[in-house]
C-alpha positions in Angstrom: 10.2 18.6 -6.1 11.3 21.4 -3.8 9.8 22.8 -0.7 6.1 22.5 -0.2 4.2 26.0 -0.7 1.4 27.0 1.6 -1.0 27.3 -1.4 -0.4 23.6 -2.2 -2.7 20.9 -0.9 -1.4 19.8 2.6 1.1 17.1 2.2 0.2 13.5 3.4 1.2 12.4 6.8 3.2 9.7 4.8 6.0 12.2 4.1 6.8 12.5 7.8 7.5 8.9 7.9 9.7 9.3 4.9 12.1 11.6 6.9 12.2 9.4 9.9 12.5 6.2 7.9 15.0 7.7 5.6 17.4 8.7 8.4 17.1 5.2 10.3 17.5 3.3 7.0 20.4 5.3 5.9 22.1 5.0 9.2 21.5 1.1 9.3 23.0 0.9 5.9 26.2 2.8 7.1 25.6 5.5 4.5 26.4 9.2 4.7 24.0 11.7 3.0 26.6 12.2 0.3 27.0 8.4 -0.2 23.2 7.9 -0.7 23.1 10.9 -3.0 25.6 9.2 -5.2 24.0 5.7 -4.9 20.4 6.9 -5.6 20.9 9.8 -8.0 18.9 12.1 -5.6 20.8 15.4 -4.6 22.4 15.4 -1.1 20.2 18.6 -0.6 17.1 16.8 -1.3 18.0 13.9 1.1 18.8 16.5 3.8 15.5 18.3 3.2 13.7 15.0 3.3 15.2 13.9 6.5 14.2 17.3 8.0 10.6 16.8 6.6 10.6 20.2 4.7 10.6 18.7 1.0 8.1 17.0 -1.4 9.5 14.2 -3.7 8.2 12.1 -6.5 7.1 8.6 -6.1 9.9 7.5 -8.7 12.5 9.2 -6.5 11.2 7.4 -3.5 11.7 4.2 -5.5 15.1 5.2 -6.3 16.1 6.0 -2.7 14.5 2.6 -1.5 16.7 0.7 -4.3 19.7 2.5 -3.1 19.2 1.6 0.6 18.3 -2.1 -0.4 14.8 -1.8 1.0 11.4 -1.6 -0.2 9.1 1.4 -1.2 6.7 0.4 1.7 9.4 0.3 4.4 10.5 3.8 3.4 6.8 5.4 3.2 5.0 3.4 5.9 4.2 4.4 9.5 6.9 2.2 11.3 4.2 1.6 14.3 1.5 0.2 12.0 1.3 -3.1 10.3 2.2 -3.0 6.6 -1.0 -4.8 5.3 -3.4 -1.8 5.8 -1.6 1.4 4.9 -4.4 3.8 3.6 -2.0 6.7 3.1 -2.4 9.6 0.4 0.8 9.2 -1.5 0.1 11.8 -4.2 -2.2 14.8 -4.4 -3.1 16.7 -7.6 -4.2 20.4 -7.8 -7.8 19.5 -6.9 -8.8 17.5 -3.9 -10.6 14.9 -6.4 -7.1 14.0 -7.6 -5.0 11.6 -5.5 -3.5 8.4 -5.2 -3.9 6.3 -2.0 -2.0 3.4 -1.2 -4.5 1.1 0.4 -2.5 -1.9 1.6 0.3 -4.4 0.7 1.0 -8.0 0.9 4.4 -9.6 0.6 5.1 -11.3 -2.8 7.8 -13.5 -4.2 6.6 -14.2 -7.6 3.3 -13.8 -9.5 0.6 -11.3 -9.0 -2.9 -11.7 -10.5 -5.8 -9.1 -10.7 -9.3 -10.5 -11.1 -12.7 -8.9 -11.4 -15.4 -10.9 -9.7 -19.0 -10.7 -9.6 -21.6 -12.6 -7.4 -25.3 -12.7 -7.7 -27.5 -12.5 -4.8 -27.2 -15.8 -2.7 -24.2 -17.0 -4.7 -21.2 -18.6 -2.9 -17.7 -19.5 -3.9 -15.7 -21.9 -1.6 -12.1 -21.5 -2.2 -9.5 -24.2 -1.6 -6.6 -22.8 0.5 -3.5 -21.5 -1.5 0.1 -22.5 -0.7 1.8 -21.1 2.3 3.0 -17.5 1.6 0.1 -16.5 -0.8 -2.0 -13.5 0.0 -5.3 -11.9 -1.5 -6.2 -8.2 -1.6 -10.1 -7.5 -2.2 -11.4 -4.2 -3.1 -15.4 -4.2 -3.3 -16.7 -2.0 -6.0 -20.6 -2.6 -5.6 -22.6 -4.3 -2.8 -21.4 -6.0 0.4 -19.0 -9.1 0.2 -18.9 -11.5 3.0 -15.8 -13.6 3.5 -16.1 -16.6 5.7 -12.8 -17.9 7.4 -12.6 -20.8 9.8 -12.3 -18.4 12.8 -13.9 -15.2 11.6 -16.3 -13.6 9.2 -15.6 -10.3 7.4 -18.1 -7.8 5.7 -16.4 -5.7 3.2 -18.8 -3.0 1.9 -18.4 -1.0 -1.5 -15.3 1.2 -1.5 -13.6 -0.7 1.2 -11.0 -3.3 1.2 -9.4 -6.2 3.1 -6.2 -8.1 2.7 -5.5 -11.6 4.2 -3.3 -14.6 4.0 -5.0 -17.1 1.6 -3.5 -20.3 2.7 -6.5 -21.0 4.8 -10.1 -21.9 4.2 -12.3 -19.1 3.0 -15.5 -18.5 1.2 -16.9 -15.5 -0.8 -20.6 -15.1 -0.2 -23.2 -12.5 -1.4 -25.8 -12.4 1.3 -27.4 -9.1 -0.1 -30.2 -8.6 -2.5 -28.0 -7.0 -5.3 -25.0 -8.2 -7.1 -21.5 -7.8 -5.6 -18.5 -6.7 -7.9 -15.0 -6.8 -6.5 -11.4 -6.6 -7.5 -9.3 -9.5 -6.3 -5.5 -9.4 -6.4 -3.5 -12.7 -5.6 0.1 -12.5 -4.9 2.6 -15.3 -4.2 
């Protein structure tokens, strides 16, 4: 908490969106800075600094602000000119460059979320049946290259990359490579 010091790692661009988004969402809700402070438990001084883009804040405190504004964490931190599926913004930095948390992307969810670890041997294929409308999948490839075939396009997802898509459509996982593919799959409804 508090003002960012010059000797700390540079803040993520995401905080500049927090200031703009916070001001817009607070005004849309018809709240003064004081009223938002009372509703969220975050000091008015911190809210003023956040809106000015001169303060750092914890992720938990951002959650409290979002709840007080009856909005989502993603709407508070995301670039308003970019789609919410693929965010790719650093949300937290530690003392060394190797320590950081990156919010890769998001999909809307109403109920359940499932986390799966998949592996496909070379040449292996999995043909999925479409999920009900409103379901999404997030795939993060750990090793190899995953091919995902849709009716209208084919996506290649390499190791250390990800994709997010509406799973209420035909799709197939395929390992067209010569080594195993391992990936994390999150399903949300």
